[in-house]
C-alpha positions in Angstrom: 3.6 -32.4 42.1 4.9 -31.1 39.6 3.7 -33.6 36.9 0.2 -33.7 38.7 0.1 -30.0 38.3 0.9 -29.8 34.7 -1.3 -32.2 33.9 -3.9 -30.2 35.9 -3.0 -27.1 33.8 -3.0 -29.0 30.8 -6.9 -31.1 31.6 -8.3 -26.9 32.2 -6.7 -25.7 29.1 -9.0 -28.0 25.8 -7.0 -27.5 22.7 -8.5 -25.7 20.4 -9.9 -27.9 17.4 -8.9 -27.5 13.9 -10.7 -24.6 12.1 -12.1 -26.4 8.7 -9.5 -25.4 6.1 -12.2 -23.4 4.3 -12.4 -20.6 7.0 -8.3 -20.8 6.9 -8.7 -19.5 2.8 -11.4 -18.1 3.6 -9.8 -16.0 6.3 -6.1 -15.5 4.5 -8.4 -13.9 1.1 -10.1 -11.8 3.2 -7.3 -10.4 4.4 -5.6 -9.8 0.4 -8.7 -8.8 -1.0 -8.7 -5.7 1.9 -4.9 -4.7 0.6 -5.5 -5.2 -3.2 -8.8 -2.9 -2.4 -7.0 -0.3 -1.9 -4.5 0.2 -4.6 -7.1 0.3 -6.8 -10.5 1.7 -5.3 -8.7 5.1 -4.5 -9.0 6.2 -8.4 -12.7 6.5 -9.0 -11.9 9.3 -5.7 -9.4 10.9 -7.3 -11.5 13.6 -8.8 -13.3 14.4 -5.8 -9.8 14.2 -3.5 -8.5 16.8 -5.7 -10.9 19.3 -4.9 -11.6 18.4 -1.6 -7.4 18.3 -0.7 -6.5 21.2 -3.7 -4.0 18.3 -4.7 -2.3 18.3 -8.1 -2.3 15.6 -10.7 1.8 14.8 -9.4 -0.7 14.7 -5.7 -3.3 12.0 -6.9 -0.2 10.1 -8.9 0.8 9.7 -5.3 -2.2 9.2 -3.9 -1.9 5.4 -5.6 2.1 5.8 -5.6 2.5 6.4 -1.3 0.5 2.8 -0.7 1.9 1.0 -3.7 5.8 1.4 -2.9 5.7 1.4 0.8 3.7 -2.0 0.0 6.1 -3.4 -2.6 9.5 -1.9 -0.8 8.8 -3.8 2.9 6.9 -7.0 1.3 9.9 -9.1 1.3 10.6 -8.1 5.1 7.1 -8.5 6.1 7.3 -11.9 3.9 10.8 -13.1 6.0 9.3 -12.1 9.6 6.8 -14.3 8.8 8.9 -17.1 8.1 10.5 -16.4 11.3 8.0 -15.1 13.9 4.8 -16.6 12.5 2.6 -15.7 10.2 -0.6 -15.5 11.9 1.5 -13.2 14.2 2.1 -11.3 10.8 -1.3 -11.1 9.8 -2.4 -9.7 12.7 0.4 -7.0 12.9 -0.3 -5.8 9.2 -3.9 -5.8 9.6 -3.5 -3.8 12.8 -1.6 -1.2 11.2 -3.8 -1.0 8.1 -6.9 -0.4 10.2 -5.8 2.5 12.0 -4.4 3.8 9.2 -7.2 4.0 6.9 -9.3 5.7 9.7 -6.7 8.3 9.3 -6.5 8.4 5.5 -10.3 9.0 5.9 -10.1 11.9 8.2 -7.5 13.5 6.9 -7.4 17.4 6.3 -4.1 18.1 4.5 -2.7 16.1 1.1 -0.2 15.4 3.2 -2.0 13.7 5.8 -3.3 12.2 3.2 -0.5 10.7 1.9 1.6 9.9 5.0 -1.6 7.6 6.0 -1.8 5.9 3.0 2.1 5.5 3.0 1.3 3.5 6.4 -1.6 1.8 4.9 0.9 0.5 2.1 3.7 -1.1 4.9 0.1 -2.6 6.6 -0.2 -4.4 3.6 3.3 -5.3 3.2 3.3 -7.3 6.2 0.0 -8.8 5.9 0.2 -9.3 2.2 2.6 -12.1 2.2 1.5 -14.1 4.8 -2.4 -14.2 3.0 -0.7 -16.3 0.3 1.4 -18.8 2.9 -1.1 -19.0 4.8 -3.4 -20.7 2.3 -0.1 -22.9 0.9 0.3 -24.3 4.7 -3.3 -25.1 4.9 -3.7 -27.0 2.1 -2.1 -29.8 0.7 0.3 -30.3 -2.6 -1.7 -31.5 -5.6 -4.8 -29.8 -6.9 -6.3 -28.9 -4.0 -3.9 -26.4 -3.7 -3.8 -25.1 -7.2 -6.9 -24.5 -6.8 -6.4 -22.5 -3.5 -4.1 -21.0 -4.9 -6.7 -19.4 -7.9 -9.5 -18.5 -4.9 -6.9 -16.4 -3.4 -5.5 -15.0 -7.2 -9.4 -14.4 -8.0 -10.2 -12.8 -4.8 -6.7 -10.9 -4.8 -7.6 -9.7 -8.9 -11.2 -9.1 -7.2 -9.5 -6.8 -4.7 -8.2 -4.9 -7.7 -11.7 -5.3 -9.9 -14.1 -4.1 -7.6 -12.4 -0.8 -6.7 -13.6 0.8 -9.2 -17.3 0.0 -8.2 -17.4 0.3 -4.1 -15.4 3.1 -5.2 -18.6 4.7 -7.0 -20.7 3.3 -5.2 -19.0 5.5 -1.5 -18.2 7.8 -3.7 -21.7 8.9 -4.9 -23.9 8.2 -2.2 -21.4 9.6 0.6 -18.1 11.1 -0.1 -14.1 10.2 -0.9 -13.8 8.9 2.4 -16.0 6.8 2.7 -13.2 5.3 0.2 -10.8 4.4 3.1 -12.6 4.9 6.0 -15.0 1.7 4.6 -12.0 -0.2 6.0 -11.8 -0.2 9.4 -15.4 -2.1 10.2 -14.0 -5.1 7.6 -10.4 -4.8 9.1 -11.9 -5.0 12.4 -14.3 -7.8 11.4 -10.9 -10.2 9.6 -9.0 -9.1 12.6 -11.5 -10.8 15.2 -11.5 -13.9 13.0 -8.1 -14.4 12.3 -7.4 -13.8 15.5 -10.0 -16.8 17.1 -9.7 -19.3 13.7 -6.6 -18.6 12.6 -3.6 -21.1 13.6 0.8 -20.2 14.0 3.3 -21.7 11.6 6.7 -20.6 11.0 9.9 -21.5 10.4 12.3 -20.0 12.8 15.9 -21.0 12.4 17.3 -18.2 14.8 17.8 -15.9 12.1 17.3 -12.2 12.7 16.0 -9.7 10.1 17.7 -8.3 8.0 17.0 -4.3 8.4 19.7 -3.0 6.4 18.4 -4.6 3.4 14.8 -4.0 4.0 15.7 -0.4 4.8 18.3 -0.6 0.9 15.3 -2.1 -1.2 12.4 0.2 0.3 14.9 3.2 -0.2 15.6 2.3 -3.9 12.5 1.5 -5.3 11.1 4.5 -3.6 13.8 7.2 -5.2 13.8 5.3 -8.4 9.5 5.8 -8.3 9.8 9.4 -7.5 12.6 10.0 -10.7 10.1 8.3 -12.4 7.5 10.2 -11.9 9.3 13.7 -12.6 9.5 13.3 -15.7 6.1 14.3 -16.3 7.0 17.9 -15.3 10.9 17.8 -15.4 11.6 16.0 -18.4 14.0 13.0 -18.7 17.5 14.5 -19.2 16.8 17.4 -16.2 18.7 17.1 -13.5 15.4 16.5 -11.1 14.7 13.9 -13.1 18.2 12.4 -13.1 19.6 12.5 -9.7 16.8 10.6 -8.1 17.0 7.9 -10.8 21.0 7.1 -10.5 20.2 7.4 -6.4 17.7 4.7 -7.0 19.9 2.4 -9.1 22.8 2.9 -6.7 20.8 2.3 -3.7 19.4 -1.3 -5.6 22.8 -2.4 -6.3 24.1 -1.4 -2.7 20.8 -3.8 -1.7 22.3 -6.9 -4.0 25.5 -5.9 -2.6 24.6 -6.1 1.5 22.9 -9.5 0.4 25.7 -10.6 -1.3 27.2 -10.6 2.0 24.6 -11.2 4.7 24.8 -14.3 7.3 21.0 -13.6 7.1 19.7 -11.7 3.8 16.3 -10.4 2.9 16.5 -12.0 -0.2 18.6 -15.1 -0.5 20.5 -14.8 -4.1 20.2 -18.1 -4.4 16.8 -18.0 -4.7 17.1 -16.0 -7.8 19.1 -18.8 -9.7 15.7 -20.9 -9.1 14.4 -20.9 -12.8 10.9 -21.1 -11.2 11.3 -18.2 -9.0 13.7 -16.4 -11.3 11.5 -16.5 -14.4 8.0 -16.3 -12.8 9.2 -12.8 -10.8 10.7 -11.7 -13.6 6.8 -12.4 -15.5 4.9 -10.9 -12.6 7.0 -7.5 -12.7 6.3 -6.7 -16.7 2.9 -7.5 -16.2 2.4 -5.8 -13.4 4.1 -3.0 -15.6 1.4 -3.4 -18.5 -2.1 -4.6 -16.4 -1.5 -2.6 -13.0 -2.0 0.9 -15.2 -5.6 -0.5 -17.1 -8.1 0.8 -14.1 -6.2 3.9 -13.6 -6.9 5.2 -16.9 -10.7 3.6 -17.9 -11.8 5.5 -14.5 -10.4 8.6 -16.2 -11.0 8.0 -19.2 -14.8 7.1 -18.5 -15.0 10.1 -15.7 -12.8 13.0 -18.0 -13.5 11.8 -21.4 -17.2 9.8 -21.5 -18.7 12.2 -18.9 -19.7 9.1 -16.6 -20.4 9.9 -12.7 -17.9 7.9 -10.0 -20.7 5.8 -9.6 -21.3 5.4 -13.7 -17.3 5.0 -13.6 -17.5 2.0 -11.4 -20.4 0.6 -13.0 -19.3 0.4 -16.3 -16.2 -1.7 -15.2 -18.3 -4.8 -13.4 -17.8 -6.9 -16.1 -14.1 -6.2 -16.1 -14.8 -7.2 -12.6 -16.1 -10.8 -13.6 -13.7 -11.1 -16.0 -11.0 -11.4 -13.7 -12.9 -13.6 -11.2 -13.2 -16.0 -13.8 -10.2 -16.3 -16.0 -8.6 -17.1 -12.1 -11.5 -19.8 -11.2 -10.4 -21.4 -15.1 -6.8 -21.4 -14.9 -6.5 -24.1 -13.2 -8.5 -26.6 -14.7 -6.6 -25.1 -17.6 -2.9 -25.7 -16.2 -3.9 -29.4 -15.5 -3.8 -30.2 -19.7 -1.5 -27.3 -21.2 0.5 -26.8 -18.2 1.3 -23.5 -16.0 3.7 -22.1 -19.0 1.2 -22.8 -21.7 -1.6 -21.2 -19.8 0.3 -17.5 -18.9 1.6 -17.3 -22.0 -2.0 -18.0 -22.6 -3.5 -15.1 -20.8 -0.9 -12.7 -21.4 -1.8 -13.6 -25.4 -5.7 -12.4 -24.5 -4.7 -9.5 -21.9 -2.4 -8.1 -24.8 -5.2 -8.2 -26.9 -8.0 -6.3 -25.0 -5.1 -3.9 -24.9 -4.9 -3.4 -28.2 -8.7 -2.8 -28.5 -9.0 -0.8 -25.6 -6.1 1.5 -27.4 -8.2 2.7 -30.4 -10.1 4.2 -27.8 -11.9 7.6 -28.8 -13.6 10.7 -27.2 -16.9 10.1 -28.0 -16.8 6.2 -27.8 -19.5 3.6 -27.7 -19.8 1.6 -24.0 -20.2 -1.5 -25.9 -16.8 -0.8 -27.7 -14.8 1.7 -26.1 -15.0 0.1 -21.9 -16.3 -3.4 -22.0 -15.3 -5.9 -24.7 -12.1 -5.0 -23.5 -12.2 -4.2 -20.2 -13.5 -8.1 -20.0 -10.8 -9.4 -22.6 -7.9 -7.6 -20.4 -9.3 -8.7 -17.0 -10.0 -12.0 -18.3 -5.8 -12.3 -19.2 -4.3 -11.1 -16.2 -6.8 -13.5 -14.1 -6.3 -16.6 -16.4 -2.0 -15.1 -16.4 -2.1 -14.8 -12.5 -2.8 -18.6 -11.1 -0.2 -20.0 -12.9 2.6 -17.6 -12.8 1.9 -17.5 -8.5 1.9 -21.3 -8.5 5.3 -21.5 -10.5 6.9 -19.3 -8.1 6.0 -20.8 -4.9 6.5 -23.9 -6.0 10.0 -23.5 -7.1 11.6 -22.4 -2.8 11.8 -24.7 -0.2 9.1 -24.6 3.1 11.4 -22.4 4.7 11.5 -19.5 2.9 7.3 -20.1 1.4 6.8 -16.6 2.8 9.8 -15.1 1.6 8.8 -16.6 -1.9 5.2 -14.8 -1.5 6.6 -11.4 -0.2 8.9 -11.9 -3.8 6.0 -12.5 -5.7 4.1 -9.9 -4.7 6.7 -7.8 -4.6 6.9 -8.2 -8.2 3.6 -7.7 -9.5 2.9 -4.7 -7.1 6.4 -2.5 -7.9 5.6 -3.1 -11.5 2.8 -1.9 -10.9 3.4 1.1 -9.4 6.7 1.6 -11.7 4.3 0.8 -15.0 1.7 3.4 -13.6 4.2 7.0 -12.7 5.5 5.5 -16.5 2.1 5.0 -18.7 1.0 8.7 -16.7 4.7 10.5 -18.0 3.7 8.8 -21.5 -0.5 9.8 -21.4 0.9 13.5 -20.5 3.3 14.4 -22.5 1.3 13.0 -25.3 -2.0 14.8 -24.2 0.1 18.5 -24.0 -1.3 21.4 -21.7 -4.8 21.5 -23.5 -6.3 18.4 -21.3 -9.7 18.5 -23.8 -11.2 15.2 -24.4 -9.4 14.5 -27.6 -6.3 15.2 -26.4 -6.5 13.2 -23.1 -7.8 10.2 -25.5 -4.7 10.0 -27.2 -2.8 10.2 -24.3 -4.9 7.4 -22.7 -4.4 5.3 -26.1 -0.6 5.4 -26.4 -0.3 4.3 -22.4 -2.6 1.1 -24.0 -0.5 0.7 -27.1 3.1 1.0 -24.5 0.8 -1.6 -22.4 0.1 -4.0 -25.4 4.1 -3.9 -26.1 4.9 -4.8 -23.2 2.9 -7.7 -22.4 3.8 -9.1 -26.1 7.1 -9.0 -24.5 6.4 -10.9 -21.2 4.4 -13.8 -23.2 7.9 -14.4 -25.3 9.8 -13.8 -22.3 7.3 -16.4 -20.4 7.5 -18.9 -23.0 10.9 -19.6 -23.4 12.0 -18.5 -19.7 9.0 -20.4 -17.3 9.5 -23.9 -16.7 6.5 -26.4 -18.3 5.2 -27.8 -14.9 5.2 -26.8 -11.7 7.6 -28.5 -8.8 4.9 -31.1 -7.2 3.7 -32.2 -10.6 7.0 -33.6 -11.3 
């Protein structure tokens, strides 16, 4: 009887058809697009937010960093949770946090409400983002097809960061700054429904528990370190208000490494860092992120504060850069087949460094073609070419049961490098600008930030050439 009931019950539940591979990749990429878009979309809206919520310079910086630090700090936890409890489940949980937080941010009536909503958005993104890359790599077999899928994921993510300026400009000009956040609500709900219907569950659970102490230590350490760096703008590097959080952040990160070395089920097994592909690709992504992330921030400020562009004009001015990063991401797999991932990563980084160096020659009365468009194309073409081989190298070096963790690690390196880089570059630019804030002084500050990024990218290219493996694991 029991067998009959079981057979009948099974017959009544028809097996769900396996969704086509392109649909799985599209849903994963849509999630990645949303979380990366929200890092950059607010840049164009920052001047409007200043007036609407009476935010100061440091408050504006934290509109960006509250999201980026929560995103980076919790991403290792999000990646491990996907491995243990299911990538689809974490995708849905992340979107379930991200979408309501976007609504709360769009309706914020005070600065602290907006910053809190941005932090919760970042937490949701941290749970969601590692699952997007792992879903892609799990759905597509190893080889050329997976390289193309990772390139699509990279292009969509990079395109989300690049499209932020345009999308933000349209929404601010046509509606208000609030819509750069509110637009996520219908899009997030649509992706959530599609993921619940079409994604299939995958996990590599082995009975281990999540390392919550490790997650708290690394998040607190990164956030405290970034706060200390942000204090340098107002207090200087030697003030107690700067040195105390800087030292505290470093101590917390040291405690995190100590705790991970002793934990039975660490958030980040330190043995992963002994893998050359994982360690080198993450260091390269950290350096690249610290140099490249600030591009959108300073370009939109330069266009609006110096050249007098409206938010919409600033967004339109960056459309060629947005297209360049997508083209670069799609070119990368073809180049990788002939030259190898290491060479392609170095090539992309050097192209980006050329663009940053060109941008550092900006003037207070610069022409659009030479002060924004052409250097922007070079910067983002190089970024798109470099990102795909770095992601491929990092994810090829670990076992399948560590896929979510490694995906979280590479996203953490890129995002935390970006948020720390933004804090440092903002401090450098502000210190050189001085209190006058004339178009000429602002231009000099922005130009120094771009020169610093050029130097960082040059160092990054050397590190990549000397340390990155020549091939991914599946190519051997």
